[in-house]
N, C-alpha and C positions, 0 to 999 in steps of 0.2 A: 193677948191670945189672938186677937183679931188681928194684930200686924203680921203674927206669925202664919195663921190662917191666910191672910192675903199675900205672905211671901212665898207660901207653899203652893197658893193659888195660881200665883204668877209662875213659878216652877212647873206647874203642873200644865199650865197654858203653853209653856215653851216647849215642854217635852211633847206634848200632843201636838204641835205644829213641827216639831222635828220629826215626830212619827209619821204625820201625815206627808211632809215632804219625801222623807225615806222611802215612806210606802208607794206614793207616785214615782219616786226615781226607779223601784224596783220594778213596779207594773210598766214603767216606760222601757226599761232595759228589756224584759219580758217581751214587750209588743217589738221592740227592734229584733231581737234574738228571732222571733217569730217571723217576723218580716224578711230579714236576712235568710232564715232556714229556709223561707218560700222561695227566696233568690237563688238560693245555693241548689234548691231541687230544680228548677227551672234551668241554670247553668248545666248541672249537672246531666238533665236530660237534654239538652243542647249539645255538650259534650257527646252523650252517647250518640245522638244521630248525627254527629259530626265524625265520629269513629266507626259508624256503620258506612256512611258515604265513604270513609276514605278507604274501609275494607271491599267495599263494592268496587270502587276506581282501581285499586290494585287487583282484583281478580279480572276485572275487564282488561287490564292493561297484561296479566298474564295470558288471558284468551289471546289478546292481539299479538302478542309475541309468537304464542303458539301458531297463532293462523299465518303468521309473517313466515314462520319456518315451513310449515305446509305449501305456502304458495312459493317459496323459493324452491322447494322439491319438485311442484308441478313445471316450473318454468325450467328448471336444470333438465326434467325429465321431456319436454317438449323441443328443448333445443338439442338433445341428443336423438330423438326422433326425426328433426329436420335435416340434422347431416347424416343421418342414415338413408334418410329419403333423397337426399341429394346424391349419395353414393350410388345407391340403386340406380337413380334416373341415369347416372352415367353411364352404368353397366348396361343397360336396356337400351340406352340409344347407342353405344357401340354394338350391341347385337344386330340393332335394328338396320343400323350401316351395313353390317357384314350381310345380311338377310338380303339387303338392296342390291348390294354387287353380286352375290350369287344368283340371285333370281335374273339380273341383267346377263350373266353368264350364261345361265342355262334358262331357255325361256318356258320349258316343262315344269321347271321349281317355281316360276314366276306365275303361270297361270294357276297351280296348285296353291300358292299363297294367296292369290284373289279370290279362290273359291274359299278357301278357308275364311278369309276377311268377311266374305257375302255370308256364309254361315254364322260367323261372330256374330256380325250386325243383326241378321234374322234371329238368332237365338238371344240376342239383349233385347230386341223390340217384343219377342214372346214373353221374357222374364217380364219386361215391363208392364207387359199386358196384363199378366196373371197376379203381379202386384197391385195395379190399379183395382182390377177386380176386387180382389180380396180387400183393399182398403174401403171401396165403396160398399161391399157387403158388411162388413165391420160396422161402416156408419149406419147402415139401413137399419140393421138389428140391434143396433145400443140404442 
């Protein structure tokens, strides 16, 4: 009977060792899964940040494209305005030349135009004075 007890004792000891070994393997597996789980959480957090950054850059790209379109529209408007101003300049230059020719032919019209120019200059000086006075008053009162 003591041989059987010794044999069962050895079997019990083997099972106990196997149990402890299995228990430590399971604990190691759980620790590993917990560690990997926290790494996966960090990775998913980083991926979420990367997705947010990517969304931000996409929105910024859309804003830039919209601003580019607005800029192109403003440039085309400026070019059209420039062309219209050149056309008006040519027309006014032609009118000025015709008025000079007429004033040379008729001295009375020439003197009238000189008086108009003098009054125009005087009016410009008066308007500039009024605007300057208003600006000074605005700065002093604010």
